[in-house]
N, C-alpha and C positions, 0 to 999 in steps of 0.2 A: 528429542529434540532440543536443537541448539539454542542460546537465547544470546538476545544482546541487549548487554543495559543501556539506560534512554541515561542522560544527562540529568536526569532531575533522579538518579538513583537506581530508578524501579528496572522491569526487567522484560522484554518483548519477547515471544515467539519467533528466530528469525525466518521461517516459510510460515504463509497466511493465506486460507480456501478465500478468494474473491467471490461475490453473490452479484455484482453489476451485470443487469440483463436477467438475473432467473424471477423471473414473475412468484408474488408474494406468494401466491396457494402452492407453488414446486416447492418453491426453495425452504421447507422446514425439513424435508426427505432429506434431501441436499446436505445442508450441514451434519442432521444426525447420522448424513452418510459417510463426510467430512471428521467428525470427531470420532467414529471408528476404525477411520486409516489412520488415525495419528494428527491429526494435524491439533496445533495451541493457538489459535487466531482464525478469528472470524471479522471481511471486513465486508461494511454495508455500507449507506450513505441513507438520509432525509431523499434525496430525486428519485434513488432506488427503488421504492415504493412496496419496499418488501421489507421492512423491520420487524411487520408484528409476526410474518412465517418464520424473520433471521430468530426471533425471541421465542416461537416457540418452538425450535430446532433445539435452542439451544437448553430450553427448561430446564435446571437443577443441571448444569452440567459448570466444569470448572473450566474454561475458556475466558483467552482474550481477548477481547470486545470493541473490535472501531466504529466508530458512524463520524457523519461530517454532515456542517451547517454550508444550507445550502446559501447560493448567492444572491438572492432576495431575501433573507432573515439577519445578515450584516448587522443590522439595528437592532437585532428582535434577538438578542443570541440567545437568550435564557427561557425565555417562552418556548424556542424552536430545540431546546434541547431537552425541556419535558416532555414536548410530544413526543419527541422521539425516546425515552427512557421508559412512557408510557405506553408506546409501541411494544417497546423492546421487553418489557417486563422485568425490567434491572432496575433499584435507587444509581447504579450508574455504569459510566462505559467507562472502561480502560482506556481507552483514549479519544480524543475529541479534536478532528481536525476541522480548521478553516477550507471548502473543500474548493474555492478557486478564488483570490486576491480581486479580479475585477474590477482591476483599476478605474476604470472610467465610474464606478459608481463612487470611488476612495473614504470608503464605509470599513476598511479590513483592518485599519489601527483599531477602530472603534472595537472591529468584533474581538480582535484579541487581546484588546484588555479584559471583555466578558467573559471569552475563555479562560482568563486569568482567577476573577472571580466561582467561576464554576471548578475551578482547579481548589479554587481555596475551602471551597464550600463542601466539598467533597460531591458531586457529581460526576464531574472526570478527573480521574485520577493521573493521565497526565494528556497534554494538550500539547498540541503541533499543526500541522499544513499540509495544503496538497498543492499542487504546482505551482507554486510560489520562486518564482525566481531569486535572486541572489540583492536583488533590488527591492523589490519587495522586503525580503528576512532584513535587510538592512534596516530601513522605517522600522518594522513592529520591537527591533529590537534595541531601536533607539529612541523611542519613545519608549518603552517600556521597561526594561533593564533586562528582561526576560526573553532564554532563545529556546523559541519549539525545540520538542523531544526529537521529531519528529518531523519528513518533508517529502510526503508520498509524490513520486511523480514519475511521465511516462517515460522506462527506460528501456533497452533492448539492446542486441545488438547492434540496428543500424539505424539506435539513437541514444548516444549515449551516453552525455550529458556531462562531460567529464569537467569541463567548468563549476557545473551544479556540485558535483560531489566534492570537488575537492573546495569548494567553501563550504558545504556541510563539513566534510573532516575538518577543518580550523576552524569551526565554529560546534562542533562534538553535537552534529543533529544526524541520527540516522535517514540515509536513504533507503526509501520503500521503492520498489518497483510496481506501478503499474502498469498492463499488458506487457508481462516483463519473455513471453511468449510473442511480442509482436503483432496478436492476432492470429496466431499461425501463419497456415496457408505458406506463402515465398519463403518468408526467413526454415522452416522446417525443412525444408528441401533446397536451401544453401548447397553447393556442393563439399563446402568447408566442415558443417555441419555435419553433416549425412556418412562425411570421412571418420570425424573424429566420434560420432555415435556410432561408427562400421569396426571403431576402434577397439573402444570400450566393451560393446556387445549391448549399449545401452540406445537409448530411445533419444531423437533427435530435441523435443521438450526436454528430455531430465540433461542432454549436454549446455542447453542454451542456461535451464535454471541454477544448472553447475554453476558456470560460468559466474551469472549473479556473486553466488554463494560465496565462492574463490572471492571475490572483486569486495567483500563486507555489506554485501546489499541485503535486506531484507523483500522478500518475494510475494505476492497477493494472485497466484495466477489463479484464474473460473475455472472450472471444471463442476458439469455437473452428472455427468456417469461415473458408477465406481469403477470404469477401467479409467478410465483419464484422470482421475484423482489420482488412484494409490499408481500411475503412473510418473507423473508428475512429482510427489511424496517420494518416490525414489528417488530423487534425486537429491536430496539428502545425504548418502553416503555416498554418493558422488564424488570421486579427485582428480580433476581434468589434471595434467602437468604444463609446465610453462611453454609447451609450442603450443598445447590446445589453446591457452587462453590467450597468448599472443594472436594465432591462425583467426580467434571469436575478434580479438580485435580491432583487428586490418578491417575489419566487419563496417564499422563505423562509418554513419554518410549522414554530410551535413544535414541533406533535405531527408532526413530517415522521421520525419517527423513523422507520425500517422493521427493523432487526437487535435484539438485546440491549442495557440497559438496562447500562454497566460496573456503575454498583452494584449489581446485583440478581443479576451473575454468580459 
């Protein structure tokens, strides 16, 4: 498993297993399948409602665990993390993220200060954010002097977030892609993706994930069944050439966002 070095000196697996929309009653089995496949990172969040099941699936496993602070708990982050830790059945998480900045509430700087404190007492080994724009990152860094280790953002070939990625690289922040496959469907059927997949004798999903990895990104594709999970994981050893990467780079679309705009959350 390829690892990324975070700006706090810790290491994080480059590829992880996402658990968004997997019910609590089913996620333990999914997580165990992921561990058996070789995934070394599991991503969940308070709002997913499946932290208890994720914890059951991870029992006694050595895995990098991420969860997230939901939007209505920015002023109550310590209690929110304590609730997540109790559900997960662990004393600390490897990575705790502020899920959205929610600029209308204007509490994300306070939340970031709380996460710094939670790192200091050992409840979160590393801390970061999700869906933060450069303007939000500037504000928390200026206020605290602490740079997030990770920013998890929507990123896929139709929405490549080049400005955000350049900002992250300049600040030493790892970019982690959510919905790295663009929620599948049309993206995986694009002629350019299909052609590259046929060229390498691989699946379209592997090609897209390999593109993320080639750009130094971390990915957390969601998969519930063993076949999709194994197919995604196999992208780890697919090496695209410069022509492949350029063809996928050309798919970027300014209107390609599929999730919410962080300015409007």
